[in-house]
C-alpha positions in Angstrom: -0.3 -19.1 1.6 -2.0 -15.8 1.1 -3.5 -14.6 -2.1 -2.7 -10.9 -1.4 -2.2 -9.2 -4.8 1.0 -7.3 -4.1 2.9 -8.3 -7.3 0.6 -6.6 -9.8 2.6 -4.0 -11.6 1.2 -0.5 -12.0 -0.9 0.0 -15.1 -0.8 3.0 -17.3 -4.2 4.5 -18.0 -5.1 7.8 -19.8 -5.9 10.6 -17.3 -7.6 13.8 -18.3 -8.5 16.9 -16.2 -12.0 18.4 -16.5 -11.8 22.1 -15.5 -14.9 24.1 -14.6 -13.7 27.5 -13.5 -11.6 27.1 -10.3 -12.6 23.4 -10.0 -10.5 20.7 -11.6 -11.5 17.0 -11.7 -9.2 14.2 -12.8 -10.9 11.7 -15.1 -9.7 8.3 -16.1 -10.8 8.1 -19.7 -10.9 4.3 -19.8 -13.0 4.1 -16.7 -15.5 6.6 -18.0 -15.8 4.8 -21.3 -16.3 1.4 -19.6 -18.8 2.9 -17.2 -20.8 4.3 -20.1 -20.8 1.0 -22.0 -21.9 -0.8 -18.9 -24.7 1.7 -18.3 -26.0 1.0 -21.8 -25.7 -2.7 -21.1 -27.6 -2.3 -17.9 -30.5 -0.5 -19.6 -30.7 -3.3 -22.2 -30.5 -6.0 -19.4 -33.3 -4.3 -17.5 -35.6 -4.3 -20.5 -34.6 -7.9 -21.3 -35.3 -8.9 -17.7 -38.8 -7.3 -17.7 -39.7 -8.7 -21.2 -38.8 -12.3 -20.2 -39.6 -12.2 -16.5 -42.6 -14.6 -17.1 -44.8 -14.7 -20.1 -42.8 -13.1 -22.8 -43.8 -9.5 -23.7 -43.0 -7.7 -26.9 -39.8 -5.8 -26.4 -41.0 -2.5 -27.9 -44.0 -2.5 -25.6 -41.8 -3.2 -22.6 -39.5 -0.2 -23.6 -42.5 2.1 -24.0 -43.9 1.0 -20.6 -40.6 1.5 -18.9 -40.5 5.1 -20.2 -44.1 5.8 -19.1 -46.1 5.2 -22.2 -49.4 3.4 -21.2 -50.4 2.5 -24.8 -51.2 -1.1 -23.9 -52.8 -1.0 -20.4 -52.2 -4.7 -19.7 -48.5 -4.6 -20.6 -48.1 -1.3 -18.7 -49.7 -2.9 -15.5 -47.6 -6.1 -15.8 -44.4 -4.1 -16.3 -44.8 -1.3 -13.7 -46.5 -3.2 -10.9 -45.3 -6.8 -11.1 -42.0 -7.0 -13.1 -40.4 -3.7 -12.5 -40.0 -4.1 -8.7 -38.2 -7.4 -9.2 -36.0 -5.9 -11.8 -35.1 -3.0 -9.5 -34.5 -5.5 -6.7 -32.0 -7.4 -9.0 -30.2 -4.2 -9.8 -30.0 -3.2 -6.1 -28.8 -6.6 -5.0 -26.1 -6.9 -7.7 -24.8 -3.3 -7.3 -24.7 -3.5 -3.5 -22.9 -6.8 -3.4 -20.4 -5.8 -6.1 -19.7 -2.5 -4.4 -19.2 -4.3 -1.0 -16.9 -6.7 -2.7 -14.8 -4.0 -4.3 -14.3 -2.3 -0.9 -13.4 -5.5 1.0 -11.0 -6.7 -1.7 -9.3 -3.3 -1.8 -8.9 -2.9 1.9 -7.6 -6.5 2.4 -5.6 -6.4 -0.8 -7.0 -9.9 -1.5 -9.3 -11.0 -4.4 -11.0 -13.5 -2.2 -11.9 -11.0 0.5 -15.6 -10.7 -0.4 -18.6 -10.5 2.0 -19.4 -14.1 0.9 -16.2 -15.3 2.5 -15.8 -12.8 5.4 -18.9 -13.9 7.3 -21.0 -10.8 6.7 -23.5 -12.5 4.4 -23.7 -15.6 6.6 -24.2 -13.4 9.7 -27.0 -11.4 8.0 -28.6 -14.6 6.8 -28.6 -15.9 10.4 -30.3 -12.8 11.7 -33.0 -12.9 8.9 -33.6 -16.6 9.3 -34.0 -16.2 13.1 -36.8 -13.8 12.6 -38.4 -15.9 9.8 -38.4 -19.0 12.0 -39.1 -17.6 15.5 -41.6 -14.9 14.6 -43.4 -17.3 12.2 -43.4 -20.2 14.6 -46.8 -21.8 14.8 -48.3 -19.6 12.1 -48.7 -19.8 8.4 -46.6 -16.7 7.9 -44.9 -13.7 9.5 -46.8 -10.8 11.0 -46.6 -7.6 9.1 -44.4 -6.0 11.7 -42.0 -8.9 11.8 -41.8 -9.1 8.0 -41.3 -5.4 7.3 -39.2 -4.3 10.3 -37.9 -7.3 12.3 -36.2 -9.1 9.5 -34.3 -6.2 8.1 -33.2 -5.0 11.5 -32.1 -8.4 12.6 -30.2 -9.0 9.3 -28.4 -5.6 9.5 -27.6 -6.2 13.2 -26.2 -9.7 12.7 -24.3 -8.6 9.6 -22.6 -5.7 11.5 -21.8 -8.0 14.5 -20.2 -10.5 12.1 -18.2 -7.8 10.3 -16.9 -6.4 13.6 -16.0 -9.9 14.9 -14.0 -10.6 11.8 -12.2 -7.3 12.0 -11.3 -7.7 15.6 -10.1 -11.2 15.1 -8.0 -10.2 12.1 -6.4 -7.1 13.5 -3.0 -7.5 15.0 -1.1 -4.2 14.8 -2.6 -3.9 11.3 -5.0 -5.7 9.1 -3.5 -8.8 7.6 -5.4 -10.3 4.6 -4.5 -13.9 5.5 -6.0 -13.5 9.0 -8.9 -11.6 7.5 -9.9 -14.5 5.2 -9.3 -17.1 7.9 -11.4 -15.2 10.5 -14.1 -14.7 7.9 -14.2 -18.4 7.2 -14.5 -19.1 10.9 -17.3 -16.6 11.4 -19.1 -17.9 8.3 -18.9 -21.5 9.7 -20.2 -20.4 13.0 -23.1 -18.4 11.5 -24.0 -21.3 9.2 -24.1 -23.7 12.2 -26.3 -21.3 14.2 -28.6 -21.0 11.2 -29.0 -24.7 10.9 -29.7 -24.9 14.6 -32.3 -22.1 14.5 -34.1 -23.9 11.7 -34.7 -26.9 14.0 -36.6 -24.7 16.4 -39.3 -23.6 14.0 -42.3 -25.5 12.6 -42.3 -27.1 9.2 -43.9 -24.1 7.4 -41.5 -21.5 8.9 -38.5 -23.7 8.2 -39.6 -24.2 4.6 -40.0 -20.4 4.2 -36.5 -19.8 5.6 -34.9 -22.5 3.4 -36.5 -21.0 0.3 -35.2 -17.6 1.3 -31.8 -19.0 1.9 -31.5 -20.1 -1.7 -31.5 -16.4 -2.8 -34.7 -15.4 -4.4 -36.2 -12.3 -6.0 -39.7 -13.6 -6.1 -42.6 -11.6 -4.7 -40.9 -8.2 -4.6 -43.1 -5.1 -4.5 -42.5 -1.4 -4.5 -43.1 -1.1 -0.7 -40.2 -3.3 0.0 -37.9 -2.3 -2.8 -38.0 1.5 -2.8 -36.5 2.1 0.7 -33.8 -0.5 0.0 -33.0 1.1 -3.3 -32.7 4.5 -1.7 -30.4 3.2 1.0 -28.2 1.4 -1.6 -27.8 4.6 -3.7 -26.7 6.5 -0.6 -24.2 3.8 0.5 -22.8 3.3 -3.0 -22.4 7.1 -3.4 -20.6 7.2 -0.1 -18.3 4.4 -1.2 -17.5 6.2 -4.5 -16.7 9.4 -2.6 -14.3 7.4 -0.5 -12.4 6.2 -3.6 -9.3 8.3 -2.8 -9.0 6.8 0.7 -9.6 3.3 -0.7 -6.5 3.8 -2.9 -4.5 4.7 0.2 -5.6 1.5 2.0 -4.4 -0.6 -1.0 -0.9 0.7 -0.6 -0.3 -1.1 2.7 -0.1 0.0 6.3 3.4 1.7 6.3 2.9 3.6 3.1 -0.5 4.9 4.0 0.7 6.1 7.5 3.7 7.7 5.8 1.4 9.7 3.6 -0.4 11.0 6.6 -3.5 8.8 6.4 -5.3 7.7 9.6 -5.5 4.2 8.1 -7.4 2.6 11.0 -10.3 5.1 10.8 -10.4 4.9 7.0 -10.6 1.1 7.0 -13.3 1.1 9.7 -15.4 3.6 7.8 -15.2 1.9 4.4 -15.7 -1.6 5.8 -18.7 -0.3 7.7 -20.2 0.8 4.3 -19.3 -2.6 2.8 -21.0 -4.5 5.7 -24.2 -2.4 5.4 -24.3 -2.9 1.6 -23.9 -6.7 2.0 -26.5 -6.9 4.7 -28.9 -4.8 2.7 -28.6 -7.1 -0.3 -29.1 -10.1 1.9 -32.3 -8.7 3.3 -33.7 -8.2 -0.1 -32.9 -11.5 -1.8 -31.1 -13.8 0.8 -27.6 -15.1 0.2 -26.7 -14.5 -3.5 -23.3 -16.1 -4.0 -20.2 -15.0 -6.0 -21.5 -11.6 -7.1 -19.4 -9.8 -4.6 -16.4 -12.0 -5.5 -16.5 -11.9 -9.3 -17.8 -8.5 -10.2 -14.9 -6.4 -8.8 -12.3 -8.5 -10.5 -14.2 -8.2 -13.8 -14.4 -4.5 -13.3 -10.7 -4.3 -12.6 -9.9 -6.2 -15.8 -12.2 -4.1 -17.9 -10.8 -0.8 -16.6 -7.1 -1.8 -16.2 -7.2 -0.3 -12.7 -4.9 -1.3 -9.9 -7.9 -1.6 -7.5 -11.5 -2.4 -8.5 -13.5 0.8 -9.1 -16.6 0.9 -6.9 -18.9 2.4 -9.4 -17.9 0.2 -12.3 -18.0 -2.9 -10.0 -21.6 -1.9 -9.0 -22.6 -1.7 -12.7 -21.0 -5.1 -13.4 -22.8 -6.6 -10.4 -26.2 -5.2 -11.5 -25.9 -6.6 -15.0 -24.6 -9.9 -13.7 -27.6 -10.4 -11.4 -30.1 -9.2 -14.0 -28.8 -11.7 -16.6 -28.6 -14.5 -14.1 -32.2 -14.0 -12.9 -33.4 -13.8 -16.5 -31.6 -17.0 -17.5 -32.8 -18.8 -14.4 -36.4 -17.9 -15.2 -36.3 -19.0 -18.9 -33.6 -21.7 -19.6 -35.2 -24.5 -17.6 -38.7 -25.7 -17.3 -38.7 -24.9 -13.5 -37.3 -21.5 -12.6 -34.2 -21.5 -10.4 -33.6 -19.1 -7.5 -31.2 -16.4 -8.6 -28.7 -17.5 -5.9 -28.4 -20.9 -7.6 -27.9 -19.3 -11.0 -25.1 -16.9 -9.7 -23.4 -19.8 -7.9 -23.4 -21.9 -11.1 -22.0 -19.0 -13.1 -19.6 -17.8 -10.4 -18.0 -21.1 -9.3 -15.9 -21.5 -12.5 -14.7 -17.9 -12.0 -13.6 -18.7 -8.5 -11.6 -21.7 -9.7 -10.1 -19.5 -12.5 -9.1 -16.9 -9.9 -7.5 -19.4 -7.6 -5.4 -20.9 -10.4 -4.4 -17.5 -11.7 -3.0 -16.3 -8.4 -1.5 -19.7 -7.7 0.5 -19.3 -10.9 1.4 -15.8 -10.0 2.7 -16.7 -6.6 4.6 -19.8 -7.7 
């Protein structure tokens, strides 16, 4: 049984044209309104995250510090140097995973086709854990070069290899969503097994560091690590949004896209490459953070009434999701939980709901 969403009827949404001289841009009014509301929600969630990211700080002081007012030096230092990097990391992780999920679900025409289930996250995790364990073997921690260069490079490389392997295994005169999910599950299982094996090669300290990272954590982030990752995420998400027209073509199916003159193979390869890079980037920053890539695009699709998940709106949903999950995990229990655990707890019921929904639709 495949969960390909081919029975969803077209939805009527208000379209307006914005004309600036000879240039005319089509605007979906509902998407613009939802994006605006989510942008405001994101700003509020960012301030909430900083205010309750440890010892609670007065909300007005946090807002002033975020906008550059150094009225209270202690609050300003705590916000700008210690809490803001973690907040930006949460935004980048959530937006990157959600955008990657929107791309993969659109290309595969399958709501389960997220990087979590297609082997990309597991592959990137294997690459990062390999560096954490092997480079840290016999020492209390990683060297500076291994931590800042080796781990991101290994995670990106392993994530790309996993994505290519899944694509090649699923492609048979076209990209079938059922084969894509099955191939992703197989690559995920292989990467998970290799990760478990590599953990046995390291010493206790290195293995413990790797296991902590594998839970999905935003602890200890600083501007040196976050800034280049945030810049890369902005570029990749912008590229994905520019590719929106081609994403719509991929959602129409192989025959229809080819009939409209689209080089569907090249388009799929390009946008899936962006998705793999985004998922690998998020994994480098925080480790495996479950269900964000799966749930956020479907939430964005429901909010906007779109036939496919809009990449930009999905990114906003994902950023708010991770911010709120990290805030809740740091405050609701006596011992803070890794953000990956919090998103899994919140996302698992959504996965069950999604499975039941499409089971009813296909029955």
